[in-house]
mmCIF file as Biopython writes it, N, C-alpha, C and O atoms, coordinates in Angstrom:
data_model
#
loop_
_atom_site.group_PDB
_atom_site.id
_atom_site.type_symbol
_atom_site.label_atom_id
_atom_site.label_alt_id
_atom_site.label_comp_id
_atom_site.label_asym_id
_atom_site.label_entity_id
_atom_site.label_seq_id
_atom_site.pdbx_PDB_ins_code
_atom_site.Cartn_x
_atom_site.Cartn_y
_atom_site.Cartn_z
_atom_site.occupancy
_atom_site.B_iso_or_equiv
_atom_site.auth_seq_id
_atom_site.auth_asym_id
_atom_site.pdbx_PDB_model_num
ATOM 1   N N  . MET A ? 1  ? 10.400  8.698  1.877   1.0 0.0 1  A 1 
ATOM 2   C CA . MET A ? 1  ? 10.323  7.547  1.016   1.0 0.0 1  A 1 
ATOM 3   C C  . MET A ? 1  ? 8.854   7.155  0.842   1.0 0.0 1  A 1 
ATOM 4   O O  . MET A ? 1  ? 8.045   7.301  1.759   1.0 0.0 1  A 1 
ATOM 5   N N  . LYS A ? 2  ? 8.529   6.660  -0.343  1.0 0.0 2  A 1 
ATOM 6   C CA . LYS A ? 2  ? 7.167   6.255  -0.659  1.0 0.0 2  A 1 
ATOM 7   C C  . LYS A ? 2  ? 7.134   4.765  -0.954  1.0 0.0 2  A 1 
ATOM 8   O O  . LYS A ? 2  ? 7.964   4.249  -1.702  1.0 0.0 2  A 1 
ATOM 9   N N  . ALA A ? 3  ? 6.162   4.076  -0.355  1.0 0.0 3  A 1 
ATOM 10  C CA . ALA A ? 3  ? 6.054   2.635  -0.538  1.0 0.0 3  A 1 
ATOM 11  C C  . ALA A ? 3  ? 4.644   2.242  -0.942  1.0 0.0 3  A 1 
ATOM 12  O O  . ALA A ? 3  ? 3.665   2.857  -0.519  1.0 0.0 3  A 1 
ATOM 13  N N  . LEU A ? 4  ? 4.559   1.212  -1.763  1.0 0.0 4  A 1 
ATOM 14  C CA . LEU A ? 4  ? 3.299   0.562  -2.099  1.0 0.0 4  A 1 
ATOM 15  C C  . LEU A ? 4  ? 3.345   -0.814 -1.455  1.0 0.0 4  A 1 
ATOM 16  O O  . LEU A ? 4  ? 4.279   -1.582 -1.689  1.0 0.0 4  A 1 
ATOM 17  N N  . VAL A ? 5  ? 2.338   -1.131 -0.642  1.0 0.0 5  A 1 
ATOM 18  C CA . VAL A ? 5  ? 2.297   -2.413 0.061   1.0 0.0 5  A 1 
ATOM 19  C C  . VAL A ? 5  ? 1.073   -3.177 -0.420  1.0 0.0 5  A 1 
ATOM 20  O O  . VAL A ? 5  ? -0.060  -2.765 -0.173  1.0 0.0 5  A 1 
ATOM 21  N N  . THR A ? 6  ? 1.303   -4.298 -1.113  1.0 0.0 6  A 1 
ATOM 22  C CA . THR A ? 6  ? 0.181   -5.147 -1.511  1.0 0.0 6  A 1 
ATOM 23  C C  . THR A ? 6  ? -0.201  -6.012 -0.319  1.0 0.0 6  A 1 
ATOM 24  O O  . THR A ? 6  ? 0.661   -6.453 0.441   1.0 0.0 6  A 1 
ATOM 25  N N  . GLY A ? 7  ? -1.492  -6.250 -0.162  1.0 0.0 7  A 1 
ATOM 26  C CA . GLY A ? 7  ? -1.959  -7.015 0.999   1.0 0.0 7  A 1 
ATOM 27  C C  . GLY A ? 7  ? -1.854  -6.223 2.284   1.0 0.0 7  A 1 
ATOM 28  O O  . GLY A ? 7  ? -1.638  -6.798 3.351   1.0 0.0 7  A 1 
ATOM 29  N N  . ALA A ? 8  ? -2.004  -4.917 2.197   1.0 0.0 8  A 1 
ATOM 30  C CA . ALA A ? 8  ? -1.784  -4.030 3.349   1.0 0.0 8  A 1 
ATOM 31  C C  . ALA A ? 8  ? -2.757  -4.259 4.502   1.0 0.0 8  A 1 
ATOM 32  O O  . ALA A ? 8  ? -2.420  -3.985 5.654   1.0 0.0 8  A 1 
ATOM 33  N N  . SER A ? 9  ? -3.946  -4.751 4.214   1.0 0.0 9  A 1 
ATOM 34  C CA . SER A ? 9  ? -4.915  -4.951 5.298   1.0 0.0 9  A 1 
ATOM 35  C C  . SER A ? 9  ? -4.847  -6.360 5.876   1.0 0.0 9  A 1 
ATOM 36  O O  . SER A ? 9  ? -5.604  -6.692 6.788   1.0 0.0 9  A 1 
ATOM 37  N N  . GLY A ? 10 ? -3.952  -7.187 5.357   1.0 0.0 10 A 1 
ATOM 38  C CA . GLY A ? 10 ? -3.779  -8.546 5.880   1.0 0.0 10 A 1 
ATOM 39  C C  . GLY A ? 10 ? -2.943  -8.563 7.151   1.0 0.0 10 A 1 
ATOM 40  O O  . GLY A ? 10 ? -2.504  -7.517 7.629   1.0 0.0 10 A 1 
ATOM 41  N N  . PHE A ? 11 ? -2.727  -9.743 7.691   1.0 0.0 11 A 1 
ATOM 42  C CA . PHE A ? 11 ? -2.018  -9.890 8.967   1.0 0.0 11 A 1 
ATOM 43  C C  . PHE A ? 11 ? -0.590  -9.341 8.897   1.0 0.0 11 A 1 
ATOM 44  O O  . PHE A ? 11 ? -0.222  -8.478 9.694   1.0 0.0 11 A 1 
ATOM 45  N N  . VAL A ? 12 ? 0.210   -9.829 7.959   1.0 0.0 12 A 1 
ATOM 46  C CA . VAL A ? 12 ? 1.604   -9.391 7.855   1.0 0.0 12 A 1 
ATOM 47  C C  . VAL A ? 12 ? 1.678   -7.975 7.292   1.0 0.0 12 A 1 
ATOM 48  O O  . VAL A ? 12 ? 2.458   -7.152 7.772   1.0 0.0 12 A 1 
ATOM 49  N N  . GLY A ? 13 ? 0.867   -7.692 6.277   1.0 0.0 13 A 1 
ATOM 50  C CA . GLY A ? 13 ? 0.875   -6.371 5.660   1.0 0.0 13 A 1 
ATOM 51  C C  . GLY A ? 13 ? 0.573   -5.260 6.645   1.0 0.0 13 A 1 
ATOM 52  O O  . GLY A ? 13 ? 1.166   -4.184 6.573   1.0 0.0 13 A 1 
ATOM 53  N N  . ASN A ? 14 ? -0.338  -5.511 7.557   1.0 0.0 14 A 1 
ATOM 54  C CA . ASN A ? 14 ? -0.704  -4.515 8.564   1.0 0.0 14 A 1 
ATOM 55  C C  . ASN A ? 14 ? 0.491   -4.163 9.449   1.0 0.0 14 A 1 
ATOM 56  O O  . ASN A ? 14 ? 0.711   -2.992 9.758   1.0 0.0 14 A 1 
ATOM 57  N N  . TYR A ? 15 ? 1.257   -5.167 9.853   1.0 0.0 15 A 1 
ATOM 58  C CA . TYR A ? 15 ? 2.448   -4.914 10.664  1.0 0.0 15 A 1 
ATOM 59  C C  . TYR A ? 15 ? 3.520   -4.177 9.858   1.0 0.0 15 A 1 
ATOM 60  O O  . TYR A ? 15 ? 4.193   -3.289 10.382  1.0 0.0 15 A 1 
ATOM 61  N N  . LEU A ? 16 ? 3.675   -4.542 8.591   1.0 0.0 16 A 1 
ATOM 62  C CA . LEU A ? 16 ? 4.648   -3.871 7.741   1.0 0.0 16 A 1 
ATOM 63  C C  . LEU A ? 16 ? 4.284   -2.402 7.556   1.0 0.0 16 A 1 
ATOM 64  O O  . LEU A ? 16 ? 5.152   -1.533 7.634   1.0 0.0 16 A 1 
ATOM 65  N N  . VAL A ? 17 ? 3.020   -2.124 7.313   1.0 0.0 17 A 1 
ATOM 66  C CA . VAL A ? 17 ? 2.571   -0.735 7.151   1.0 0.0 17 A 1 
ATOM 67  C C  . VAL A ? 17 ? 2.874   0.070  8.405   1.0 0.0 17 A 1 
ATOM 68  O O  . VAL A ? 17 ? 3.387   1.185  8.317   1.0 0.0 17 A 1 
ATOM 69  N N  . ARG A ? 18 ? 2.566   -0.474 9.552   1.0 0.0 18 A 1 
ATOM 70  C CA . ARG A ? 18 ? 2.827   0.247  10.813  1.0 0.0 18 A 1 
ATOM 71  C C  . ARG A ? 18 ? 4.322   0.489  11.026  1.0 0.0 18 A 1 
ATOM 72  O O  . ARG A ? 18 ? 4.715   1.556  11.497  1.0 0.0 18 A 1 
ATOM 73  N N  . LEU A ? 19 ? 5.153   -0.493 10.683  1.0 0.0 19 A 1 
ATOM 74  C CA . LEU A ? 19 ? 6.602   -0.327 10.790  1.0 0.0 19 A 1 
ATOM 75  C C  . LEU A ? 19 ? 7.083   0.789  9.867   1.0 0.0 19 A 1 
ATOM 76  O O  . LEU A ? 19 ? 7.841   1.664  10.285  1.0 0.0 19 A 1 
ATOM 77  N N  . LEU A ? 20 ? 6.647   0.755  8.629   1.0 0.0 20 A 1 
ATOM 78  C CA . LEU A ? 20 ? 7.062   1.790  7.674   1.0 0.0 20 A 1 
ATOM 79  C C  . LEU A ? 20 ? 6.577   3.170  8.110   1.0 0.0 20 A 1 
ATOM 80  O O  . LEU A ? 20 ? 7.313   4.149  7.986   1.0 0.0 20 A 1 
ATOM 81  N N  . ARG A ? 21 ? 5.363   3.258  8.614   1.0 0.0 21 A 1 
ATOM 82  C CA . ARG A ? 21 ? 4.846   4.552  9.095   1.0 0.0 21 A 1 
ATOM 83  C C  . ARG A ? 21 ? 5.676   5.073  10.263  1.0 0.0 21 A 1 
ATOM 84  O O  . ARG A ? 21 ? 5.929   6.274  10.359  1.0 0.0 21 A 1 
ATOM 85  N N  . ASN A ? 22 ? 6.105   4.169  11.155  1.0 0.0 22 A 1 
ATOM 86  C CA . ASN A ? 22 ? 6.959   4.576  12.282  1.0 0.0 22 A 1 
ATOM 87  C C  . ASN A ? 22 ? 8.312   5.086  11.792  1.0 0.0 22 A 1 
ATOM 88  O O  . ASN A ? 22 ? 8.948   5.908  12.452  1.0 0.0 22 A 1 
ATOM 89  N N  . LEU A ? 23 ? 8.745   4.598  10.638  1.0 0.0 23 A 1 
ATOM 90  C CA . LEU A ? 23 ? 10.000  5.062  10.033  1.0 0.0 23 A 1 
ATOM 91  C C  . LEU A ? 23 ? 9.778   6.271  9.127   1.0 0.0 23 A 1 
ATOM 92  O O  . LEU A ? 23 ? 10.673  6.689  8.392   1.0 0.0 23 A 1 
ATOM 93  N N  . GLU A ? 24 ? 8.566   6.823  9.197   1.0 0.0 24 A 1 
ATOM 94  C CA . GLU A ? 24 ? 8.169   8.044  8.480   1.0 0.0 24 A 1 
ATOM 95  C C  . GLU A ? 24 ? 8.097   7.868  6.968   1.0 0.0 24 A 1 
ATOM 96  O O  . GLU A ? 24 ? 8.370   8.808  6.223   1.0 0.0 24 A 1 
ATOM 97  N N  . TRP A ? 25 ? 7.736   6.679  6.512   1.0 0.0 25 A 1 
ATOM 98  C CA . TRP A ? 25 ? 7.490   6.440  5.096   1.0 0.0 25 A 1 
ATOM 99  C C  . TRP A ? 25 ? 6.068   6.875  4.769   1.0 0.0 25 A 1 
ATOM 100 O O  . TRP A ? 25 ? 5.186   6.848  5.627   1.0 0.0 25 A 1 
ATOM 101 N N  . ASP A ? 26 ? 5.859   7.272  3.538   1.0 0.0 26 A 1 
ATOM 102 C CA . ASP A ? 26 ? 4.537   7.577  3.002   1.0 0.0 26 A 1 
ATOM 103 C C  . ASP A ? 26 ? 4.033   6.282  2.365   1.0 0.0 26 A 1 
ATOM 104 O O  . ASP A ? 26 ? 4.574   5.842  1.351   1.0 0.0 26 A 1 
ATOM 105 N N  . VAL A ? 27 ? 2.995   5.666  2.956   1.0 0.0 27 A 1 
ATOM 106 C CA . VAL A ? 27 ? 2.584   4.323  2.561   1.0 0.0 27 A 1 
ATOM 107 C C  . VAL A ? 27 ? 1.225   4.327  1.865   1.0 0.0 27 A 1 
ATOM 108 O O  . VAL A ? 27 ? 0.261   4.915  2.356   1.0 0.0 27 A 1 
ATOM 109 N N  . THR A ? 28 ? 1.169   3.662  0.716   1.0 0.0 28 A 1 
ATOM 110 C CA . THR A ? 28 ? -0.079  3.406  0.012   1.0 0.0 28 A 1 
ATOM 111 C C  . THR A ? 28 ? -0.349  1.914  0.090   1.0 0.0 28 A 1 
ATOM 112 O O  . THR A ? 28 ? 0.515   1.100  -0.237  1.0 0.0 28 A 1 
ATOM 113 N N  . GLY A ? 29 ? -1.545  1.559  0.524   1.0 0.0 29 A 1 
ATOM 114 C CA . GLY A ? 29 ? -1.920  0.159  0.620   1.0 0.0 29 A 1 
ATOM 115 C C  . GLY A ? 29 ? -2.736  -0.280 -0.573  1.0 0.0 29 A 1 
ATOM 116 O O  . GLY A ? 29 ? -3.563  0.482  -1.075  1.0 0.0 29 A 1 
ATOM 117 N N  . LEU A ? 30 ? -2.518  -1.490 -1.031  1.0 0.0 30 A 1 
ATOM 118 C CA . LEU A ? 30 ? -3.279  -2.059 -2.134  1.0 0.0 30 A 1 
ATOM 119 C C  . LEU A ? 30 ? -3.850  -3.385 -1.664  1.0 0.0 30 A 1 
ATOM 120 O O  . LEU A ? 30 ? -3.105  -4.319 -1.369  1.0 0.0 30 A 1 
ATOM 121 N N  . ASP A ? 31 ? -5.175  -3.468 -1.595  1.0 0.0 31 A 1 
ATOM 122 C CA . ASP A ? 31 ? -5.803  -4.689 -1.116  1.0 0.0 31 A 1 
ATOM 123 C C  . ASP A ? 31 ? -7.276  -4.674 -1.505  1.0 0.0 31 A 1 
ATOM 124 O O  . ASP A ? 31 ? -7.778  -3.693 -2.053  1.0 0.0 31 A 1 
ATOM 125 N N  . LEU A ? 32 ? -7.957  -5.777 -1.213  1.0 0.0 32 A 1 
ATOM 126 C CA . LEU A ? 32 ? -9.385  -5.870 -1.504  1.0 0.0 32 A 1 
ATOM 127 C C  . LEU A ? 32 ? -10.222 -5.008 -0.569  1.0 0.0 32 A 1 
ATOM 128 O O  . LEU A ? 32 ? -11.360 -4.662 -0.888  1.0 0.0 32 A 1 
ATOM 129 N N  . ARG A ? 33 ? -9.663  -4.664 0.573   1.0 0.0 33 A 1 
ATOM 130 C CA . ARG A ? 33 ? -10.358 -3.758 1.505   1.0 0.0 33 A 1 
ATOM 131 C C  . ARG A ? 33 ? -9.345  -2.732 2.004   1.0 0.0 33 A 1 
ATOM 132 O O  . ARG A ? 33 ? -8.149  -3.020 2.058   1.0 0.0 33 A 1 
ATOM 133 N N  . PRO A ? 34 ? -9.807  -1.545 2.367   1.0 0.0 34 A 1 
ATOM 134 C CA . PRO A ? 34 ? -8.863  -0.501 2.792   1.0 0.0 34 A 1 
ATOM 135 C C  . PRO A ? 34 ? -8.195  -0.823 4.127   1.0 0.0 34 A 1 
ATOM 136 O O  . PRO A ? 34 ? -8.782  -1.467 4.996   1.0 0.0 34 A 1 
ATOM 137 N N  . SER A ? 35 ? -6.975  -0.367 4.264   1.0 0.0 35 A 1 
ATOM 138 C CA . SER A ? 35 ? -6.230  -0.510 5.516   1.0 0.0 35 A 1 
ATOM 139 C C  . SER A ? 35 ? -6.338  0.800  6.289   1.0 0.0 35 A 1 
ATOM 140 O O  . SER A ? 35 ? -6.082  1.870  5.738   1.0 0.0 35 A 1 
ATOM 141 N N  . THR A ? 36 ? -6.711  0.719  7.544   1.0 0.0 36 A 1 
ATOM 142 C CA . THR A ? 36 ? -6.835  1.931  8.358   1.0 0.0 36 A 1 
ATOM 143 C C  . THR A ? 36 ? -5.474  2.511  8.722   1.0 0.0 36 A 1 
ATOM 144 O O  . THR A ? 36 ? -5.392  3.665  9.142   1.0 0.0 36 A 1 
ATOM 145 N N  . ALA A ? 37 ? -4.409  1.733  8.568   1.0 0.0 37 A 1 
ATOM 146 C CA . ALA A ? 37 ? -3.066  2.193  8.935   1.0 0.0 37 A 1 
ATOM 147 C C  . ALA A ? 37 ? -2.393  3.004  7.826   1.0 0.0 37 A 1 
ATOM 148 O O  . ALA A ? 37 ? -1.405  3.692  8.082   1.0 0.0 37 A 1 
ATOM 149 N N  . CYS A ? 38 ? -2.912  2.932  6.604   1.0 0.0 38 A 1 
ATOM 150 C CA . CYS A ? 38 ? -2.283  3.608  5.458   1.0 0.0 38 A 1 
ATOM 151 C C  . CYS A ? 38 ? -2.793  5.037  5.284   1.0 0.0 38 A 1 
ATOM 152 O O  . CYS A ? 38 ? -3.927  5.358  5.640   1.0 0.0 38 A 1 
ATOM 153 N N  . GLN A ? 39 ? -1.927  5.886  4.726   1.0 0.0 39 A 1 
ATOM 154 C CA . GLN A ? 39 ? -2.346  7.245  4.408   1.0 0.0 39 A 1 
ATOM 155 C C  . GLN A ? 39 ? -3.318  7.247  3.238   1.0 0.0 39 A 1 
ATOM 156 O O  . GLN A ? 39 ? -4.253  8.047  3.209   1.0 0.0 39 A 1 
ATOM 157 N N  . ARG A ? 40 ? -3.101  6.353  2.270   1.0 0.0 40 A 1 
ATOM 158 C CA . ARG A ? 40 ? -4.001  6.236  1.119   1.0 0.0 40 A 1 
ATOM 159 C C  . ARG A ? 40 ? -4.112  4.776  0.738   1.0 0.0 40 A 1 
ATOM 160 O O  . ARG A ? 40 ? -3.209  3.979  0.991   1.0 0.0 40 A 1 
ATOM 161 N N  . ASN A ? 41 ? -5.236  4.437  0.126   1.0 0.0 41 A 1 
ATOM 162 C CA . ASN A ? 41 ? -5.512  3.060  -0.240  1.0 0.0 41 A 1 
ATOM 163 C C  . ASN A ? 41 ? -5.936  2.961  -1.696  1.0 0.0 41 A 1 
ATOM 164 O O  . ASN A ? 41 ? -6.600  3.851  -2.227  1.0 0.0 41 A 1 
ATOM 165 N N  . ILE A ? 42 ? -5.545  1.876  -2.324  1.0 0.0 42 A 1 
ATOM 166 C CA . ILE A ? 42 ? -6.052  1.499  -3.631  1.0 0.0 42 A 1 
ATOM 167 C C  . ILE A ? 42 ? -6.807  0.198  -3.387  1.0 0.0 42 A 1 
ATOM 168 O O  . ILE A ? 42 ? -6.205  -0.835 -3.092  1.0 0.0 42 A 1 
ATOM 169 N N  . VAL A ? 43 ? -8.128  0.259  -3.514  1.0 0.0 43 A 1 
ATOM 170 C CA . VAL A ? 43 ? -8.953  -0.906 -3.231  1.0 0.0 43 A 1 
ATOM 171 C C  . VAL A ? 43 ? -9.275  -1.608 -4.541  1.0 0.0 43 A 1 
ATOM 172 O O  . VAL A ? 43 ? -10.091 -1.132 -5.330  1.0 0.0 43 A 1 
ATOM 173 N N  . CYS A ? 44 ? -8.625  -2.743 -4.763  1.0 0.0 44 A 1 
ATOM 174 C CA . CYS A ? 44 ? -8.875  -3.549 -5.956  1.0 0.0 44 A 1 
ATOM 175 C C  . CYS A ? 44 ? -8.177  -4.890 -5.808  1.0 0.0 44 A 1 
ATOM 176 O O  . CYS A ? 44 ? -7.353  -5.098 -4.917  1.0 0.0 44 A 1 
ATOM 177 N N  . ASP A ? 45 ? -8.535  -5.790 -6.711  1.0 0.0 45 A 1 
ATOM 178 C CA . ASP A ? 45 ? -7.881  -7.086 -6.804  1.0 0.0 45 A 1 
ATOM 179 C C  . ASP A ? 45 ? -6.553  -6.873 -7.538  1.0 0.0 45 A 1 
ATOM 180 O O  . ASP A ? 45 ? -6.542  -6.264 -8.608  1.0 0.0 45 A 1 
ATOM 181 N N  . LEU A ? 46 ? -5.462  -7.349 -7.001  1.0 0.0 46 A 1 
ATOM 182 C CA . LEU A ? 46 ? -4.142  -7.143 -7.595  1.0 0.0 46 A 1 
ATOM 183 C C  . LEU A ? 46 ? -4.085  -7.671 -9.033  1.0 0.0 46 A 1 
ATOM 184 O O  . LEU A ? 46 ? -3.386  -7.103 -9.873  1.0 0.0 46 A 1 
ATOM 185 N N  . THR A ? 47 ? -4.805  -8.737 -9.315  1.0 0.0 47 A 1 
ATOM 186 C CA . THR A ? 47 ? -4.784  -9.298 -10.668 1.0 0.0 47 A 1 
ATOM 187 C C  . THR A ? 47 ? -5.522  -8.414 -11.672 1.0 0.0 47 A 1 
ATOM 188 O O  . THR A ? 47 ? -5.408  -8.618 -12.881 1.0 0.0 47 A 1 
ATOM 189 N N  . ARG A ? 48 ? -6.275  -7.438 -11.178 1.0 0.0 48 A 1 
ATOM 190 C CA . ARG A ? 48 ? -7.018  -6.528 -12.054 1.0 0.0 48 A 1 
ATOM 191 C C  . ARG A ? 48 ? -6.488  -5.094 -11.974 1.0 0.0 48 A 1 
ATOM 192 O O  . ARG A ? 48 ? -7.158  -4.153 -12.398 1.0 0.0 48 A 1 
ATOM 193 N N  . LEU A ? 49 ? -5.288  -4.940 -11.431 1.0 0.0 49 A 1 
ATOM 194 C CA . LEU A ? 49 ? -4.680  -3.618 -11.280 1.0 0.0 49 A 1 
ATOM 195 C C  . LEU A ? 49 ? -4.292  -3.054 -12.650 1.0 0.0 49 A 1 
ATOM 196 O O  . LEU A ? 49 ? -3.674  -3.739 -13.464 1.0 0.0 49 A 1 
ATOM 197 N N  . THR A ? 50 ? -4.662  -1.807 -12.885 1.0 0.0 50 A 1 
ATOM 198 C CA . THR A ? 50 ? -4.299  -1.121 -14.118 1.0 0.0 50 A 1 
ATOM 199 C C  . THR A ? 50 ? -3.458  0.098  -13.763 1.0 0.0 50 A 1 
ATOM 200 O O  . THR A ? 50 ? -3.569  0.618  -12.653 1.0 0.0 50 A 1 
ATOM 201 N N  . PRO A ? 51 ? -2.630  0.556  -14.674 1.0 0.0 51 A 1 
ATOM 202 C CA . PRO A ? 51 ? -1.809  1.739  -14.395 1.0 0.0 51 A 1 
ATOM 203 C C  . PRO A ? 51 ? -2.636  2.964  -14.001 1.0 0.0 51 A 1 
ATOM 204 O O  . PRO A ? 51 ? -2.170  3.801  -13.227 1.0 0.0 51 A 1 
ATOM 205 N N  . SER A ? 52 ? -3.839  3.071  -14.518 1.0 0.0 52 A 1 
ATOM 206 C CA . SER A ? 52 ? -4.668  4.227  -14.178 1.0 0.0 52 A 1 
ATOM 207 C C  . SER A ? 52 ? -5.044  4.239  -12.696 1.0 0.0 52 A 1 
ATOM 208 O O  . SER A ? 52 ? -5.243  5.310  -12.124 1.0 0.0 52 A 1 
ATOM 209 N N  . LYS A ? 53 ? -5.143  3.071  -12.069 1.0 0.0 53 A 1 
ATOM 210 C CA . LYS A ? 53 ? -5.457  3.024  -10.637 1.0 0.0 53 A 1 
ATOM 211 C C  . LYS A ? 53 ? -4.279  3.511  -9.792  1.0 0.0 53 A 1 
ATOM 212 O O  . LYS A ? 53 ? -4.469  4.028  -8.691  1.0 0.0 53 A 1 
ATOM 213 N N  . LEU A ? 54 ? -3.073  3.343  -10.309 1.0 0.0 54 A 1 
ATOM 214 C CA . LEU A ? 54 ? -1.889  3.820  -9.586  1.0 0.0 54 A 1 
ATOM 215 C C  . LEU A ? 54 ? -1.702  5.317  -9.752  1.0 0.0 54 A 1 
ATOM 216 O O  . LEU A ? 54 ? -1.079  5.961  -8.908  1.0 0.0 54 A 1 
ATOM 217 N N  . GLY A ? 55 ? -2.234  5.880  -10.831 1.0 0.0 55 A 1 
ATOM 218 C CA . GLY A ? 55 ? -2.079  7.309  -11.076 1.0 0.0 55 A 1 
ATOM 219 C C  . GLY A ? 55 ? -0.656  7.650  -11.469 1.0 0.0 55 A 1 
ATOM 220 O O  . GLY A ? 55 ? 0.072   6.801  -11.984 1.0 0.0 55 A 1 
ATOM 221 N N  . ASN A ? 56 ? -0.261  8.880  -11.230 1.0 0.0 56 A 1 
ATOM 222 C CA . ASN A ? 56 ? 1.083   9.353  -11.576 1.0 0.0 56 A 1 
ATOM 223 C C  . ASN A ? 56 ? 2.067   9.205  -10.431 1.0 0.0 56 A 1 
ATOM 224 O O  . ASN A ? 56 ? 3.192   9.699  -10.512 1.0 0.0 56 A 1 
ATOM 225 N N  . ARG A ? 57 ? 1.668   8.546  -9.388  1.0 0.0 57 A 1 
ATOM 226 C CA . ARG A ? 57 ? 2.494   8.425  -8.192  1.0 0.0 57 A 1 
ATOM 227 C C  . ARG A ? 57 ? 3.689   7.507  -8.441  1.0 0.0 57 A 1 
ATOM 228 O O  . ARG A ? 57 ? 3.547   6.438  -9.035  1.0 0.0 57 A 1 
ATOM 229 N N  . LYS A ? 58 ? 4.840   7.921  -7.992  1.0 0.0 58 A 1 
ATOM 230 C CA . LYS A ? 58 ? 6.072   7.133  -8.086  1.0 0.0 58 A 1 
ATOM 231 C C  . LYS A ? 58 ? 6.387   6.563  -6.700  1.0 0.0 58 A 1 
ATOM 232 O O  . LYS A ? 58 ? 6.189   7.229  -5.684  1.0 0.0 58 A 1 
ATOM 233 N N  . TYR A ? 59 ? 6.879   5.324  -6.675  1.0 0.0 59 A 1 
ATOM 234 C CA . TYR A ? 59 ? 7.190   4.660  -5.414  1.0 0.0 59 A 1 
ATOM 235 C C  . TYR A ? 59 ? 8.679   4.325  -5.359  1.0 0.0 59 A 1 
ATOM 236 O O  . TYR A ? 59 ? 9.287   3.959  -6.364  1.0 0.0 59 A 1 
ATOM 237 N N  . ASP A ? 60 ? 9.246   4.459  -4.170  1.0 0.0 60 A 1 
ATOM 238 C CA . ASP A ? 60 ? 10.640  4.079  -3.948  1.0 0.0 60 A 1 
ATOM 239 C C  . ASP A ? 60 ? 10.774  2.582  -3.726  1.0 0.0 60 A 1 
ATOM 240 O O  . ASP A ? 60 ? 11.818  1.996  -4.009  1.0 0.0 60 A 1 
ATOM 241 N N  . ALA A ? 61 ? 9.704   1.961  -3.214  1.0 0.0 61 A 1 
ATOM 242 C CA . ALA A ? 61 ? 9.735   0.529  -2.945  1.0 0.0 61 A 1 
ATOM 243 C C  . ALA A ? 61 ? 8.323   -0.044 -3.076  1.0 0.0 61 A 1 
ATOM 244 O O  . ALA A ? 61 ? 7.331   0.627  -2.792  1.0 0.0 61 A 1 
ATOM 245 N N  . VAL A ? 62 ? 8.261   -1.299 -3.514  1.0 0.0 62 A 1 
ATOM 246 C CA . VAL A ? 62 ? 7.003   -2.039 -3.567  1.0 0.0 62 A 1 
ATOM 247 C C  . VAL A ? 62 ? 7.202   -3.306 -2.729  1.0 0.0 62 A 1 
ATOM 248 O O  . VAL A ? 62 ? 8.124   -4.081 -2.981  1.0 0.0 62 A 1 
ATOM 249 N N  . PHE A ? 63 ? 6.343   -3.510 -1.746  1.0 0.0 63 A 1 
ATOM 250 C CA . PHE A ? 63 ? 6.414   -4.693 -0.892  1.0 0.0 63 A 1 
ATOM 251 C C  . PHE A ? 63 ? 5.242   -5.593 -1.257  1.0 0.0 63 A 1 
ATOM 252 O O  . PHE A ? 63 ? 4.082   -5.191 -1.170  1.0 0.0 63 A 1 
ATOM 253 N N  . HIS A ? 64 ? 5.566   -6.829 -1.670  1.0 0.0 64 A 1 
ATOM 254 C CA . HIS A ? 64 ? 4.532   -7.756 -2.123  1.0 0.0 64 A 1 
ATOM 255 C C  . HIS A ? 64 ? 4.616   -9.019 -1.288  1.0 0.0 64 A 1 
ATOM 256 O O  . HIS A ? 64 ? 3.835   -9.948 -1.495  1.0 0.0 64 A 1 
#
């Protein structure tokens, strides 16, 4: 399963990323700074997110 987690480097997001990784999810973090717990990161302001920053990747779940 693939997940996009907004706020991945924050307090709650960090715990969520670690939980999903323990459940063997492929996690992409989206935040103003990269999360060390994620396999890949999208570093940007959520209000300025464009489809090109997401690429062609499909997600099974988005956690906001």
